[in-house]
N, C-alpha and C positions, 0 to 999 in steps of 0.2 A: 133174823140175826140175834146171836146170844145176848145174853145183857143180866149186871147183878147190879144189886143195891146196895150202895156203902153210905149208910146214915140217910141223908136227904137227897143223897147223889145217885141217878141213873147211870151207870157205866154200858155203852152197847160196844160190842168190838167184832171186829174182824179178824181171821185167823190167815196166815197166808204161810204156809209150809216152804221152809228153805233150807233145803239136804246140805247148802253150801256152809251155813251157820253151825257154829257149835252149840250156841247158847240162845236163848230168846231174849228178843227186842220188844220195849214197848214205843211207841210212837203217837204222839198228840197233836194232831193238826185242827186248824179253824174249820168247824161246820161238818166234821167229817166223824165218823166211828174213830175208836180206838182202833190202832192196827198192832195185833200180836203177829211177829215173825220168828220163824227160826224152827227148829227140829219137828217134823210131824207130831203130834200128840192129841190124845182125846180131849172132847169137850169138857170132862171133869178137869182135867190136867190144865187146859185153857186156863178155865175158871179159876183154878187156886193162883196161878200165873198173875192173871188180872188183880185177884184180888191182894196178893202180896204187894201191889205197886199203886193200891187203889188211891190212898191218901196222895203220893206224889201226882197219880193220875187227874185226879180232883183239883189239884192245885194249878197243875202245869194248864188245864183245860181252861181255869179261869182267865190264867195269865194270857193264853192264844188266844180266848174268845174276847179280853177286853178292845175296845176301839182304838184303831191306831192311830197315833198322834205323831205329825211330821214336827219335832220337836224341835226349835230353832237353838244351836250351840250358837254362845255369845261369851264375850269375856267375862270369867267368873263360874260359868260353866264347869262341870267336871266330868272327868273321864277314867276310866278303870282301867289299870294295870299291875300286874303282880301283887294283886290283894287292896290294893289301896286308891282312892282315887284324887286326881291331881288336878290341881287349877290349869284352866284351859284360856289362853287367851287367843282372840280373834284379830287380826290384823288386815286392815283393806290394803292390797296392794294390786293397782288397776294395772300394772305394766305385768303382770304373768298374766299367761295362755290359761291355767289352771290352778284350781285351789292346791297347797302343800301343804302337809304336817311334819312337826318334827318335835321331838323329844329332848328336855335338856334334864338335868338332874331333879330338877323341881318342877316342872310344869311342862303340858304342850303347847306350842305355837301353831296354829293356823293363818295361812297366808292367803287371802281370799279375795280374787280379781273382782268378787261381786256386790263386797261389801263387808262390815264389822259381824256379821252374821251368816252362819251356813245353816243349812237344814240337816237334819239325821240322816236322811237319805243321803245327801252330797256326801257326809263325811264319812259314810259306810265303808267304800271302798279304800279310801285314805288311811282308816283304823285298822282293816283288813290287812293290808299291807303292811301296815307297821308290825302287828302283832305276828306275821309273817316272818317276816324280816329276824325280830327279835327270837321266835321260835327257833328259826334255822341256828341263831348263836348260840342261843342260849340253853333252850330245849334238849337239841341232840349233841349237846356235852353234858347235859345231866344224864341222858342214857348212857353214853360212854363211862360215866362216872359210876351209876349204879350196876354196869356190868362189871366192872371192876369189883364195885363191894361185894357184891352177891354170886358172882360167880355164874349168873346167868346170861346167856347171849342171844341177841337176836340176829338175825340174817342180814337185815338191815334198818333203818329208821328213817323217816321222811314225814313229810308236813303235807297234810290235805285236808281240803276243807270237806267236812261229813253234814249230812242235812241234822241230823240231830243224835250225835253223840260226841264226847270228847276224843276219843282214842280206840284204834282196834289193834288185834294181830291176829294176822291172818294164817293161814294153815302152813305156810312157808316161813311162818316165825318172823316177818315183817313186821314191823310197828309202823302205825300212822297215827299222827296227833294232828288235831284241829289246831288252826293258829290262834283259836280265842280259849287255849289253855293259858295262854300267857295273861288274862284278866285273872288268873287265880292267883291264890297266894304260894308262895315259891315252896312251902310246905306239901302243898295240896298238888303242886305240880311234880314234886317228886314223887308223891303217891300215885298219881296217875300213870307214871314211868314205873313204878316197881308194881303196879295193877298189871301193866301189860306185858311185861318181863315176866311174872310169874305165869302168864298164859303161853309163854312159851312151854313151858313144862304139863301146865294142868289147864288145857283149853276150855274146861266148863269150871263151874262156881262150886265146887266140890268141897267136902271139908279140908281136902290134902291142899285145894288150892289156898283157902281161907289161913289155913296153917303156914303154908309156905309166904304168904304175905306177912303173917304175924311175924315171923322168924326174920324176916328184911326190915320189917318197920313195927315196932311193937304198938306205936299209938297209931293204927292204920285207922279205928275206926272214927277217930276224932277228926281225921282230913276227909274220912268218908262222908263223914254228915255235913262238912262243910262244901263238898261235891255235890250231894245232894240237893242243899239248898240253890245251888247254882243254876243258870239257864238250861243246860242240857241236864244228861244224867237218865237217859231211860233205858241203861242195864238192866236186866232181870236177875 
C-alpha cells in the first residue's frame, strides 16, 4: 500500500476509483489507511493529492484516533449552533417517555426523563433532528437567496446525511447539504451554498471554478479556512 512521509507522520493510503465522482475526496477513519476516492489517476497523481491534504489528514487522524468519551451533558454545558455555543439547561422530566430538545433565543433546553444529565450519545439524535429542521427552514432559504443573487440555478436542494462531507452537487445539479452545516457561522453556511452552486457550472476545482466563487463571494478564502478547521472538510 503506498505511503508518504509528512514531517514525523507516515500517511498510508488506498485509492478507490469512482467514475461517478467529478473530483477527489479524502476520508480518514479510525484504524484504517486514508481513503482517496475519485476519477482514476496514477500513483504519482494520488501522492500529490494526498500530500496536498497532508496537514488536514494529520490533524483529522489525531482527532478520530482519540479515545471516545461518552461526555455527560448537564446544565451549564454548551451546544453549538450557527457558529456560537449556547448555554444548555437539562431538566428532569420524569413524566416524559423520551428526552426532548428545544432551542430558545438564548439557550438549549433538554427535558430528560432519566435525570438531570444526558449522555452525548443519547443527545446526538435529538441534536441532529434540530439541525435538520433548522437546515430545512433556513439553509434552503439561503440557497434560493443565492440563486437570485448569483443567477446560478440548482435543479433542486435537499438535506442529507453524509459520512464525511458538508455538501455535494451531483451530475444532475441537485445540491445536498449535511444538517450539521447549521453548526457553522452564517457566513460559512453561505460559502458552502455558493461553493455548491458554482459546481452547477464547473464540476471540478479548476481556476474557472475558483474565479466563479470569488466573483460571488470575494472573501471566500476566509470562510474556506473556517470550514477547513471544522469537523468535516475532506474535499480535495
